[in-house]
N, C-alpha and C positions, 0 to 999 in steps of 0.2 A: 419461525426462526427466532434466535435469541434477540436480535436487534428489533424484530417486530414486537416481541413480548415487552421489551423495555419501552418501546414507543407507546404501546397501547396501555400498559399498566403502571408506568412510572412517569414518562415524559408528558403525555396528554393529561392524566389526572392532576399533574402539578400546574397545568395551565398551558403547556406547550409554548407556542409563540404568540398566543393571544393574550399577552400580559405586557407589563411595562418592560422596557429594554433590560434594565438590571435583573428583573425577575426571569426574563427569558434566558439570559446568560447563566443565571443560577440553575435553571431547569436543565439546560444542556450539560453543564458541568456536573451536577449531582447525578444525572442519569448515567454518564460515563464513569463516574466514581463508583457507583453501585455495580456497574458491569465489571469493574476490576475486582471487586469483592466476590462477585459470582464465580470468578475463575479461581479464587483461593483466598482464604482469610489470613492474609499476610500483608506486611507493610509494603513489600515489593509490588504485589498486585494492586494495592491501593495507590501507589505512586504511578503504576502503569495506567490505571484508569484515570487518575487525575491528569496525567500528561495528555491523554487523548481528549479529555474534557477541555483542557486548556487550549489544545490545538483547534478544536471546533469553535470555541468561544472567540479565540483570536481571529480565526478565519471569517466568522460571522461579523465581528466588530469592524474588521478592516475591508470588508467586501467593497464598499463604496470607494474607499481610498485606492484600492487596487484597480478598480474599473477606471477611475480617473487617471491613474498612472498609465494604464494600457492605452487610453485614448491620447494622452499626451505624447506617448512614444509611437503612436499610429500603429498599434498592434491590436488586432481583434482578440477579444477575450476567448473566443473559441478557435482561434487560428492555431496552426501546427506549432509555431514557436512557443505560444502561451501554454499549450497543453503539455509540451515537452518540459517546460520549466515547472509547471504545476506538478507533473508526475515525478520529477526528480526531487522536488521539495517534499512531497508526500512520502516518497520512498525513504528519504533520509530521516524524516521525523519518526516514521513508523519503526524503522530499524533502530533508532535511538531508544524508542520505547521498549523494543524487544530485549534490550540489555536488562531492564528491570523485570521483564516477564520471565526470563529464563534464569536469572541469578538466584542462588539459593537464599541469599539474605541481602540486606541493604548495604552492609559493609563491602561485600564482594561487588555489588553493582556499582557502588561509588568508586571502588578501586579501578574498575574497568573504565568508567566514565573519565576519571582523572588521568588515565594512562592510554587513552585512545590514540594519541598522536606522539607518544614518546617511545624511544627505543625501537623504532621500526623503520627500516629502509626497504621499500618495496623492490623486489627482484623477480626475475622470471621464475625462480625456484618457488617463491611464495605462491605464484599463480598456479604452478604445477601441483603444489601441495594442497591447495584449496580444491582443485579439481579432483584429486585423489580422495580427499575427505568427503566429497559429495558422491563418491562411488562411481565416478565417470572416468572413462579412458579419454585420451586426447581426441580420438575419433568420435566418441560419444559426446564430448563437450562441443565439438564442432557441429555435429548434427543437431544438438539441442539449441545452439545459438542460431542456426539457420531457421529451424522450425519456429523458435520463439520470435525471431524478427519477422517472419512471414505472418504469424498470428497477430503481431502488433500492427503490421501494415494493414491487415484486414480491419482491425479495430479502428484505426485512424481513417480508413477509407469510408467507413460507415458514417463518419461525422464531418467529412470534408469532401465536397463535390469537386474540388480542384484536382483530386487524385485521378490517375488514369481511369478511363471509362470502364474498363473491364473489371476494375476493383471497386467501382462506385456502389453505394448502397442501393441505388435504383435498380441495379441488376441483381436482384436478390437470389435467383436460382444459381447464377454463376458464383456468387459469394458463398452460398451454402455448400456447393460442390467443393470449392477450394478449402473451406473449413473442415469438411468431412475428410478430405484427403490429408490435410495437415494433422488432424486428430489421429487418423489411422497411422500416419508416419510416427507420431509420438508413441502410440501403443506398440507398434512392431519394432521400432528402433530405440525406444527410450529405455532407461534403466529403472525398472519398476520394482525390483526386489530390494533387499538390504534392510536397514533399520526402519523402524516405524516413525511416522511423522509425529513430532512432539505434541501436536494439538490433539492427538488421539486420546490423551489422558483425560480430556474434558468431555 
């Protein structure tokens, strides 16, 4: 895979994590910077790679601080609240990076970033329009939401033994059956036609 190639031929030859802390941060940042250029020789892709490099460096540098904060708040680092918070933060940061990934130039990307929270009042019509743009009917969006929530529950269940026993990771045959049924539901009820996924161009 691409990530494996960058790890084996860029990150590790640079020294990986077996170097001083500043050099380790540089290795991480530089590897992600190059991954941006791999997607396209443009300033926007360079910014996209640099953003993800910055994310990883910041996450690595603050790991101890975050663990101490979790302990002070009496929250397990692998607990459900912590994982939900981490997932939301990752989703927001990655979506922010997609602005630069999909923008035709830096000027357009900067305009979008500086106007993210201006001139927009969320209404029910905006939600309906978003669903239509995704090629989903109201019924299709509901089915997608239910199936996605079920798959997410299975994922959480594999990492948290406090979930109901029939969903727990120790009952692997039951878990596999549920996942196969959900996958079949997505195949038969999902909207698989329409426009091509933007990442296919790579």
